[in-house]
N, C-alpha and C positions, 0 to 999 in steps of 0.2 A: 664523503661524509654524509651523515643523515641530518635532516632538519630536526632540531630539537624543538619541541613545542611544550609549553607548560599547560597541562589540561586538568580538568576536574572529572572525577568519576561520575558525579551525579548528573551531568548534563550533556557531555560530549559523545557523540556517536562517531564511529570511524568514517561513515559516509560523508560527514560534514567537513572532513579534511581532504582537500584536493591534491594529495601528494601520494606517490606510489609507495614511499617508505619514510617513516619518521619516528622520532622517539617521543614517548609520553612519560611524564612524571606523575604518578598516581599518589594522591594523598592517602592518609590512613582512614580507616573506617568506611571504605567504599561499600562493603557488604551490607551495611545497615540501610543504604539507600534503596535497595531492592530494584535497582535499575535493570531493565530487561536485557537478556542475552539470548541470542538465537543460534543454536548449533553446538557442536562439540569438536574441539580441535581447530576446525575451520568455522569461522563465524560470519553470519550475514552482516553487511555493513550498517544495518540499523541497530546493532548491538552497542551497549556501553563498553568502551575499550577496557577500562580498569576492572570492571566486573568479569569480563571475558578472561582477563589476565589471571584473576584469582581462580576462576573456574578451571583454567588450564594448569594451575599450579606454578605459573611463572613468578607470581608474587604472592605474598600473604595479605591478610587484611590490614597489616601495618604499612602497606604502600610500597612504593619503589618505582624504578624506571624500567620501561619495557620498550622493545622495538616492535613497531606495527608495520606489517608488510601487506599491501593490497594484493588481491588475487581476483581471478575471474569469478563470476557468479556460479553457484552450484544448483543442481536440480532438487536437492533435498538437504535440509539441515536437521539433524537429529538432536532432540532435547535430552539432557541427562542431569542428574544431580551430582555435583562434584565440588569438594572443598567448601561446602556450605552455600554454594550458589546453584540455584535451579535454573538451567537453561531451557528454553522452549523450542519446540519443533517449528519449522517453517518450510513451506514449499519453495520452489524456485525463487531466487532473488538475484538481482542484476550484478552484485558485487560482493566479494568476501574479503576477509582479512585473517591473518594469523599473527599471534603474538609470541615473542621470544625474549630471553633475558638480555638486558642491555649490559654488555661487558665493556664497551669502549666509551671513553669520554667523548662528548659531542664536539664536532668540529666548529670552532667559533667563527669561522669565516662564512658559514652558511647562515642565512637568515630566513625567517618566515614572516609573511606579511600580515598576520593578525594574531591576536591572542585572546584567550578567555580567562576570566578569573574564577577560581573555584567557588561556587556557592557553598557555604558551610552547612554542616548537618544541623538539624533543628536543635535548639538548646544552646547553640553557640552564637555569640554576638557577631554580627557581620560588620567588618571594617569597610570603610569607603575605599573602593578600588579606583585606580586611574582609568579613565575611559579613552580608548584610542579613537581619535577623530580621523586621523590619517593612518595609512598603512604603517604599522610599527613592527619591525622585526623583533624576534624574541629568542633568547638563548636561555638554557637552564643553568649552565655553569660557565660564565665567561672565563676564558683563559688568555694568556698573552698571545697576541697575533704573531704568526710566524711569517706572514707575507710582508711585502714592502709597501702595501697599500697605506694611505694616510691613517693615522691612529683614530679609531672610533671614539666618540664621546659616550659615556655611560651614565645612566641614572638608575639607581636601585631603589625600589619601593618595597618595604617589608610590611606585610599585614599580619598582625598576630591576633587570633581570636581571643575573646574574653576567656578567663580561666574556667575550665571544666575539669572533670576527672583526668582527662588526658589533654595535653596542650600540643598544638602543632603550629609550625610557622611556614608560611608560604612565601617564597621570594620570587618576584617578577622582575626580570632584568630587561629593560628596554635599551636597545643599542641603536644609535644612529649610524648607519653604515656610510662608507665613502660613496660619493655619487655613482661611480661606475657599477658597484655591486647592485645598488637599488635599481638602476636602469636594466641591467641584465635580468634581474629577478622578475621585474614586471612582465617582461616578455614571456618567460616560461609559465608564469602564473596564469596568464590569459589562455595559454595553450592547454594547461591541465584542466582549466574550467570547461573549455569546449569539449574535451573528450569525456569529461565527467557527465555532461549533459547527453546521455545516450538515450535518445528517443527516436521512434519512427514517426516523423511529423508530416502530415498531409494538410495542405491548405485548400479549402473549397473557395475558389474565387468567383465573384458574381460577374457573369457575362451577359446579364439581361439587358434589353434595349433601354430600360429606364435609367441606366447608369450613365449613358452618353460616352463619347470618345475620350473627352478630357479627363473625366473621373476614372475611366478604365485605365488610363495611362498613370494616374496617381496611384491606383491600386497596384499596378505592376512595379512602380518605384518602391512602394512600401514593401512588397514581397522581396525585392532585390536587397533592400536594406536589412530585412530579417535574415535572409540567407547569409549576408556578410556578418551580421552580429552573432549568429549562432555558430559560425565556423563549421560548416558541413564537413564530415569525414567519416570513414568506415568505423573508426573507434568511438566516434561521438554521434551527433545527430545526422540522420539522413532525411532529406527533404523532398517531398513530391507535391505536385499541384494538379487539381482537378478543376476544370472550368464548368460551371453549371449555368443552364438557361432553361429551355424546355427539358432537355436531357443532359446528364453529366457526361463529360469526356475527359479522359486522362491526358493531361499536357506533359507531365513529367512523372515517371514512375519512381518509386523509392530507391531503386538500385541504379538508375541511369547515370547520375553524376555523383562523384565522391569528393568534390570540393566546391566551395562557395562561388568561385569565379565561373565555373562551368554552369552552375545553377543560374547565376545572374544573366549569363549570355542567353541561356534557353528562355528565361522569363521575357527577355527583350523581344523575342520572336513570336510570343503568343499573340494571336489575333482574336479580337472579340467575336463571339459566335451569336450573340443576341438571344431573343426569346423571353420567356417569363422567368421568375425567380423561384424555380421548383427546388427548394432546399431539402424538403422531405425525401424527394426522389434521389437527390445527390447523396444524402445520408444512407439510404438503403444501398446505393451503389458502392459506397466505400465499405460498408459492412459486408456485403456479399462478394464483392470482386476485388476492390482495391487493396485491402490489407491481406494479400495472399502471399504464400511463399514464392510463387512465380514472379510476383511483382516486387519482391525484395523485402517482404516483411521478415524481420530477423527473429521474432519469437521472444528473445531475451530482453528486448527493449520495449518500454511502454508504447502503445499505439496512441497517438494524439492527432485529433482532427480540429483544425481551426476554421470556423465558418465565417466568411466575410459577407455581410448582407447590407445592401444599400436599400434603406427603407424597411421593407418587411417581406417575408416569404409569400409566394402565391399559392402554396399548398400547405398541408398540415405536417408538422415536424415531430409532434410528441411521440407517436408510436415508432416511427423510424429511428428516432434518437434513442428511445428506450432499448430497442433491440440492439442497436450499435453499442450502447453502453454495456449491456449485458454480455456482449461478446468481447468486452475488454477494451473498447475504444473510449478514450477520454475526450470529451467534446468541449471546445471553447467557442464562444460566439463574440465576434467583433461586429457591433451594429453601428452603422454610420448614418447619421441623420435619420433616426427612426421616425415613426409616424407622429405628426403633431395631433393636437386634440381633434381637429375637424377631419383628420384622415383615419382616426382609430376605427371607425365603423367599416373601413375597407379591409382591415386586417382579418385574415382567414381564421387565425387561432389567437385569441387574446393571451397575453403573457407568454408568447411563444418561446422566449429565451429561458424563462424559469422552467418551462416544461421540457426543454431540450437538454439542459445541463443537469449534472448529478447533484450539485449542491447550490442552493439559492443564496449563498453567502457572499456573492460578488466575485469570488475568486475565478470562476469559470466564465464570467461575462465582462466584456469591456465596451461600454457604450461610448462612442466618439461623436462629439457634437457636430463636426463638419468634416468634409473630405480634406480640408486644408490642415486640420489638426491631427490627421492620421499618423503623421511621422512621429508625433509624441508618444504614440502607443507602442512603438518598436521595442524599446527597452523593457517597459512593464510586461509586455506579452512574452518576450524571450525569457525573462526571469521566471514567469509562471510556468511556461511549458517545460522549463528545465528543472523546476522544483519537484523532482521525481518522488519525494516523500509525500507530497500533497496530491499526487495523482491517484487518489484513493478509489477512483471509479473503475480502474482497470480490473478486469475479472480475475479474481484469485479464488483459492479454495475457501476463503473466508467470506466471500460475498456472492457466491454463485449458486446458492441452494434453496430448495424448499424442504425444510426439516420437520417431520411429524414425530412427536413423542407419543407413544401409546403406553399409558401408565396403568398398571394393575392397582385397582382400588379395593381388592377383596378383603374380607374380614381378617384373614391371617396376617395381613400387613400390619395393621394397628396404627393408631394416630401418630405416635412418635416416629416410627419408621417411615410413614408416609411423608412426613416433613423432611426426613433425610433424603428420600427419593426426589422431592421437589428441589432440594438444595443441589442435588446432582444435576438435575435438568437445568437449573439456573447457571451452574458452573460451566456446563457444556455451551449453553446459549451465549454466555458472556464472551466467549472467544471469537464469535462471529461478528461481521459488520451487519448491522440490522437496519434495513429501510425497505421501501417498496421496490427499489431497483437492486438492492443488495440481497442478503439472505433473509428469507421470511420463515417464521416458525409457527406451527400450529400444534395443538395438544388435544388428545382424546383420553378420557379416563373410562375404565371399564370394570364391570363385575359380571353378572349374568347379562346385564344390559350395557349400553354404551352412551357416553355423553360427550358432545363436542365442547371442550372448555374454551377454546378460541380458534378461529380459522387463520389460514395464511393471510398475512397483510392486515389483520385486524389491529395489531399493535406494530406501528411502523418506526418506533425508535426503541433503543435498548432499555431505557429507564422504564417506559410503559410496559414493555414485554416482561421484564424481570418482576415488576409489580403484579402483573397478571398471573405469573407462575406462582408467586407467593400466595395469591388469593384463592388458588384452587382448593376446594373443600373435599375432604376425604369422604368417600361414599360408603364403603363396606358392603360386602355381599359375596357372590360366587366368583368363579374364574373362567370366563369364556373367551380365551385369547384368540381363537380362530375367528369368531364373529367380530371381535374388535379390529382385527387386521382388515377384514372386508369393509367394515364401517369407515376406517381411516382412508381406505382407497376411494370410497364413494364420497365422503365428506370433505376430504382434504386434497388427495392427489388428482381427483377429477378436475380440480380448479387450479392445478399447477401451471406455471408459465412454461411455454414450449421449450425454451432453451435454458431452463434451470435444471440442476441435478436434483433428482427426487431421493430424499434420504429418510428412512423410517427407523426409529430407535424404540424397540419394544422392551419394556422393563417389567419383569414378573417374578413372583416369589414362590410359584407352585405349578403343579401339573394342570393343564387345561382340562375343562370338562368337555370340550368339543375338539373336533379335529383341526389341527393347525396346518397340516400339510397342504391341502388344496388351496386355502386362502393365501398361504405364503407363496406358493407356486404362481398363483394368479398375479400377485403384486410384482414378483420378480419379472414376469413376462411384460408387465407395463413399464419396465425400466427403472423400478424402484430399487435402490440399494438398501438392503435391510440389515440392521444390527440387532442382535438379541443380547439382553443382559439378564442373567439369571441370578437369583439370590436364594440362599437357604435350601428350600425344597423344590426349586425349579427342576424340570426334567431335562437332562442333557440331550436326549434324542430330539425333543421338541425345539430346544434352542438351536440345534443344528439345522432342523427343517426351516425354521424362520429365517436364519441368517443366509445372506448371499454367499456364494462360494468365493474364495476359500474360507471355510468355517473359522479357522484360527485367527483370521483377520477381522472377522465380523461377529464372533460369538464369544461372550465372556461370562465367567461365573465367579461369584464370591460367596463365602460362607455366611457373612453377616452384612447387614445394611451399612454399618459404620465404615466398611471398607470400600464402598462404592466410589468414593472420591478418587481412588487410585486409578480408575479407568479413564478419567477425564483427558489427561494428556495423550493416552494411547488412542482414544477414539478420534481426537482432533488430528493426531499424526496420521492415522490410517485414512481419514477422510481426505486429508491434504495429499498424501502420497498417491492415492487413487486418482485424484483430480489431476495431478501433475503427469501421470502416465498417459492421460488422455490427450489426443491431438487437439489443439485449440487454434482459434483464429483461421 
């Protein structure tokens, strides 16, 4: 039988349920929630289950029960419009699911260890729902038990929303199972959790002399406890260890051991190598050598590096960690007994942790007051490295670019149409992760002359960037597209980061007064991927010269400005598809 789970369309993503197959009961009016769906037919696990079911035509907007079946991750998810739900495109994702019609009544002898109550749509009054403090199994439709097990006791809570034009009732049935069932279930649940945590996890352990023998032993015990807690295995997390001092050395590669017991035995044999605490050098090493295919990097699993530091690093970490993050490694820092006030002047790089991690919100850093408190960090750390939805620093097609918009401001465009172009620029920008280590955006406006509106990295968060786009003033004048491409290469791409993909999007409504062929060829040779978007009187031959080959993937044409918005998903899709076909890590 399948595990029945009562879920809500507005909040639950398939990836949050750690089961290979289960039934979901979707309430009515899911479509109004506009919850995101990625893919067509096969969906990425960060999609809303119920909206994916409507998109597939398995249920309608009036709700119903569906079977969810988990599958392996795909290399590309194609977005389409179907049954009133717009799904989005997505590059590679680690897990997928398909939905089908639920034709069978659920098996009441199977239980599930947690439940969620549907948040109601706005405008409905929310009833108080019971809160599960312990693991409570759930069934959607209790039926008489056919087994000889002791009779379960059942409590039913019915929550009815305040009257609106349509009324719906949600029934949550909590069943207390016989002790045997509960016991058996707990075991399988921990197992599914472990395989769900599919990460390639490397620990950088501190082997410097300053740590001493006793604390080095505590560090090894900590790593052994982590290995036990995450349940190492080929379907789940793989764990490796690098010891660093003056230079880093691989103690355990990612592919050496496929269970926690063997990892623990290997940790026990590690001998302290001594030296300084050169963390920056160790981060460069994992970026260039450790996370390689030969060393067991799986590609489909996020790369995670946890740095253990006693005191503080003896070299600089900012640059090395930035490069590591940009190649897709998520960095966590566990700092033990950091510098006190009278030692701060010895620290090579002030605020080294904030400079090394991708978000300064505390998620990626765990300060531990003393070595004896290190054990308490095992569970919080495991929880974080397994929270694959939060590992946003991994390099994807949405956070790996320097994108330059080259915008035609000639007099034929006109003020109203120019605002439409800026709206298009904002819509494309909105899809990317924006920060100094993620995607950066720059813009040039041109007529006969060129003007740098803002440079890469000038606006390092999405809100500021979208405001800057909105504030661009229409210039009006001639159309020298060739000169504008050369200008963008000099002003923007010459300052591009070495391991960012360089993308140029040229938007024009007419034939250029100068030659576009030579400037376009020059930027192509610099490794820039060029897209051309022509409107109204733009010349087809010029659009093709500007665009990177193949033209049909990089060159677009519309008759009128108001149709520009249609290209947003296509451009994002093509940028992502191209990214995913490139070898990485």
